One Martini backbone bead per residue (centre of mass of N, CA, C, O) as a GRO file, in nm:
protein
  179
    1UNK     BB    1  -0.983  -4.619   1.203
    2UNK     BB    2  -1.017  -4.284   1.284
    3UNK     BB    3  -0.884  -4.179   1.018
    4UNK     BB    4  -1.004  -4.054   0.702
    5UNK     BB    5  -0.954  -3.987   0.392
    6UNK     BB    6  -1.033  -3.709   0.180
    7UNK     BB    7  -1.170  -3.596  -0.110
    8UNK     BB    8  -1.157  -3.329  -0.290
    9UNK     BB    9  -1.362  -3.100  -0.446
   10UNK     BB   10  -1.378  -2.992  -0.770
   11UNK     BB   11  -1.441  -2.672  -0.909
   12UNK     BB   12  -1.609  -2.451  -1.062
   13UNK     BB   13  -1.685  -2.156  -1.122
   14UNK     BB   14  -1.926  -1.986  -1.022
   15UNK     BB   15  -2.167  -1.802  -1.177
   16UNK     BB   16  -2.301  -1.702  -0.887
   17UNK     BB   17  -2.131  -1.574  -0.574
   18UNK     BB   18  -2.269  -1.361  -0.427
   19UNK     BB   19  -2.502  -1.205  -0.304
   20UNK     BB   20  -2.778  -1.301  -0.100
   21UNK     BB   21  -3.083  -1.200  -0.007
   22UNK     BB   22  -3.139  -1.449   0.224
   23UNK     BB   23  -2.866  -1.378   0.359
   24UNK     BB   24  -2.700  -1.297   0.665
   25UNK     BB   25  -2.413  -1.411   0.547
   26UNK     BB   26  -2.099  -1.295   0.392
   27UNK     BB   27  -1.768  -1.403   0.265
   28UNK     BB   28  -1.437  -1.269   0.180
   29UNK     BB   29  -1.103  -1.406   0.167
   30UNK     BB   30  -0.757  -1.283   0.195
   31UNK     BB   31  -0.441  -1.453   0.203
   32UNK     BB   32  -0.103  -1.324   0.251
   33UNK     BB   33   0.236  -1.332   0.106
   34UNK     BB   34   0.473  -1.063   0.102
   35UNK     BB   35   0.734  -0.922  -0.125
   36UNK     BB   36   0.995  -0.735  -0.182
   37UNK     BB   37   1.282  -0.666  -0.354
   38UNK     BB   38   1.429  -0.613  -0.056
   39UNK     BB   39   1.278  -0.843   0.146
   40UNK     BB   40   1.021  -0.746   0.249
   41UNK     BB   41   0.770  -0.863   0.485
   42UNK     BB   42   0.414  -0.951   0.446
   43UNK     BB   43   0.094  -0.978   0.594
   44UNK     BB   44  -0.231  -0.999   0.426
   45UNK     BB   45  -0.567  -0.949   0.542
   46UNK     BB   46  -0.888  -0.981   0.373
   47UNK     BB   47  -1.231  -0.891   0.486
   48UNK     BB   48  -1.528  -0.942   0.333
   49UNK     BB   49  -1.868  -0.826   0.422
   50UNK     BB   50  -2.206  -0.947   0.475
   51UNK     BB   51  -2.486  -0.830   0.684
   52UNK     BB   52  -2.592  -0.811   1.021
   53UNK     BB   53  -2.626  -0.510   1.222
   54UNK     BB   54  -2.851  -0.486   1.440
   55UNK     BB   55  -3.064  -0.572   1.192
   56UNK     BB   56  -2.875  -0.435   0.974
   57UNK     BB   57  -2.775  -0.397   0.672
   58UNK     BB   58  -2.428  -0.474   0.597
   59UNK     BB   59  -2.092  -0.363   0.518
   60UNK     BB   60  -1.736  -0.466   0.482
   61UNK     BB   61  -1.404  -0.435   0.634
   62UNK     BB   62  -1.106  -0.632   0.720
   63UNK     BB   63  -0.763  -0.555   0.819
   64UNK     BB   64  -0.439  -0.721   0.822
   65UNK     BB   65  -0.103  -0.609   0.903
   66UNK     BB   66   0.205  -0.783   0.882
   67UNK     BB   67   0.519  -0.700   1.017
   68UNK     BB   68   0.794  -0.895   1.013
   69UNK     BB   69   1.025  -0.707   1.102
   70UNK     BB   70   0.859  -0.587   1.368
   71UNK     BB   71   0.652  -0.783   1.492
   72UNK     BB   72   0.373  -0.650   1.379
   73UNK     BB   73   0.032  -0.514   1.386
   74UNK     BB   74  -0.252  -0.395   1.188
   75UNK     BB   75  -0.579  -0.248   1.194
   76UNK     BB   76  -0.858  -0.234   0.960
   77UNK     BB   77  -1.185  -0.063   0.929
   78UNK     BB   78  -1.525  -0.098   0.771
   79UNK     BB   79  -1.862   0.021   0.805
   80UNK     BB   80  -2.177  -0.018   0.616
   81UNK     BB   81  -2.454   0.058   0.478
   82UNK     BB   82  -2.628  -0.045   0.192
   83UNK     BB   83  -2.667   0.241   0.069
   84UNK     BB   84  -2.325   0.247   0.007
   85UNK     BB   85  -2.365  -0.024  -0.149
   86UNK     BB   86  -2.269  -0.263  -0.408
   87UNK     BB   87  -2.376  -0.502  -0.667
   88UNK     BB   88  -2.241  -0.711  -0.940
   89UNK     BB   89  -2.388  -0.975  -1.142
   90UNK     BB   90  -2.261  -1.202  -1.365
   91UNK     BB   91  -2.161  -1.434  -1.548
   92UNK     BB   92  -1.862  -1.502  -1.391
   93UNK     BB   93  -1.907  -1.223  -1.228
   94UNK     BB   94  -1.761  -0.980  -0.994
   95UNK     BB   95  -1.897  -0.693  -0.792
   96UNK     BB   96  -1.772  -0.524  -0.512
   97UNK     BB   97  -1.902  -0.223  -0.354
   98UNK     BB   98  -1.740  -0.042  -0.080
   99UNK     BB   99  -1.746   0.231  -0.182
  100UNK     BB  100  -1.397   0.258  -0.220
  101UNK     BB  101  -1.425  -0.059  -0.205
  102UNK     BB  102  -1.294  -0.340  -0.405
  103UNK     BB  103  -1.432  -0.647  -0.543
  104UNK     BB  104  -1.303  -0.840  -0.826
  105UNK     BB  105  -1.410  -1.055  -1.107
  106UNK     BB  106  -1.302  -1.213  -1.388
  107UNK     BB  107  -1.421  -1.438  -1.628
  108UNK     BB  108  -1.183  -1.563  -1.802
  109UNK     BB  109  -0.942  -1.609  -1.545
  110UNK     BB  110  -1.022  -1.531  -1.235
  111UNK     BB  111  -0.936  -1.255  -1.169
  112UNK     BB  112  -0.850  -1.067  -0.887
  113UNK     BB  113  -0.958  -0.749  -0.745
  114UNK     BB  114  -0.820  -0.505  -0.514
  115UNK     BB  115  -0.959  -0.201  -0.357
  116UNK     BB  116  -0.818   0.010  -0.098
  117UNK     BB  117  -0.938   0.314   0.074
  118UNK     BB  118  -0.786   0.511   0.321
  119UNK     BB  119  -0.648   0.747   0.508
  120UNK     BB  120  -0.391   0.532   0.625
  121UNK     BB  121  -0.471   0.327   0.378
  122UNK     BB  122  -0.356   0.118   0.092
  123UNK     BB  123  -0.472  -0.119  -0.172
  124UNK     BB  124  -0.348  -0.296  -0.464
  125UNK     BB  125  -0.477  -0.610  -0.597
  126UNK     BB  126  -0.370  -0.927  -0.742
  127UNK     BB  127  -0.542  -1.244  -0.809
  128UNK     BB  128  -0.400  -1.547  -0.945
  129UNK     BB  129  -0.504  -1.843  -1.009
  130UNK     BB  130  -0.338  -2.179  -0.972
  131UNK     BB  131  -0.602  -2.305  -0.871
  132UNK     BB  132  -0.874  -2.470  -0.807
  133UNK     BB  133  -1.156  -2.485  -0.669
  134UNK     BB  134  -1.263  -2.585  -0.333
  135UNK     BB  135  -1.471  -2.777  -0.150
  136UNK     BB  136  -1.553  -2.750   0.194
  137UNK     BB  137  -1.855  -2.697   0.251
  138UNK     BB  138  -2.050  -2.696   0.532
  139UNK     BB  139  -2.112  -2.432   0.767
  140UNK     BB  140  -2.189  -2.356   1.073
  141UNK     BB  141  -2.401  -2.061   1.195
  142UNK     BB  142  -2.606  -2.248   1.344
  143UNK     BB  143  -2.839  -2.476   1.440
  144UNK     BB  144  -2.992  -2.428   1.127
  145UNK     BB  145  -2.738  -2.310   0.972
  146UNK     BB  146  -2.568  -2.279   0.647
  147UNK     BB  147  -2.257  -2.251   0.476
  148UNK     BB  148  -2.100  -2.223   0.189
  149UNK     BB  149  -1.763  -2.337   0.102
  150UNK     BB  150  -1.467  -2.201  -0.060
  151UNK     BB  151  -1.138  -2.249  -0.225
  152UNK     BB  152  -0.827  -2.099  -0.325
  153UNK     BB  153  -0.516  -2.238  -0.247
  154UNK     BB  154  -0.373  -2.071  -0.497
  155UNK     BB  155  -0.194  -1.756  -0.563
  156UNK     BB  156  -0.095  -1.483  -0.742
  157UNK     BB  157   0.069  -1.182  -0.627
  158UNK     BB  158   0.000  -0.832  -0.681
  159UNK     BB  159   0.118  -0.522  -0.517
  160UNK     BB  160   0.004  -0.208  -0.366
  161UNK     BB  161   0.120  -0.015  -0.070
  162UNK     BB  162   0.001   0.198   0.189
  163UNK     BB  163   0.227   0.217   0.476
  164UNK     BB  164   0.328   0.424   0.703
  165UNK     BB  165   0.392   0.637   0.451
  166UNK     BB  166   0.461   0.392   0.253
  167UNK     BB  167   0.562   0.251  -0.047
  168UNK     BB  168   0.468  -0.074  -0.186
  169UNK     BB  169   0.598  -0.353  -0.369
  170UNK     BB  170   0.455  -0.675  -0.468
  171UNK     BB  171   0.502  -1.025  -0.420
  172UNK     BB  172   0.311  -1.347  -0.416
  173UNK     BB  173   0.090  -1.528  -0.207
  174UNK     BB  174  -0.244  -1.696  -0.194
  175UNK     BB  175  -0.577  -1.709  -0.041
  176UNK     BB  176  -0.915  -1.796  -0.124
  177UNK     BB  177  -1.234  -1.726   0.046
  178UNK     BB  178  -1.580  -1.855   0.053
  179UNK     BB  179  -1.925  -1.797   0.229
   0.00000   0.00000   0.00000
């Protein structure tokens, strides 16, 4: 048999899984499918990252909003040097602050909150995990380096977004991934 099924490893939330001083790259991604009360549908992907840009420590975010009605998407991004970003980690709690943009996780129930504000776009989002984190394993990032990755395969989303000059309120589902 060429393919053999593997059992996924179920994890507890890591006690501290934020930025690591000796790591060249770290990322947290949130992929969502959102719908308004009027049935308008959007896909929103938010990618927070820390790493080195031309040898300088930097952090930032990259967002893609897919408007399913118009069958088009827009990209938003922001990169900043670490002088303007901060992070706070306590046991079971995460706070990533990228200037005006924040990714936060609360310790009691694992609820994630995202707040992004840009000149022409903003989103405030809550991700409530419905499944436990799953260990994806180690992913190669070079010939000699690996990143540990895990995902929360399903969560309930509630969000408010300013997009193309209009305010939208959403409910939906999402996936959270960390490496």
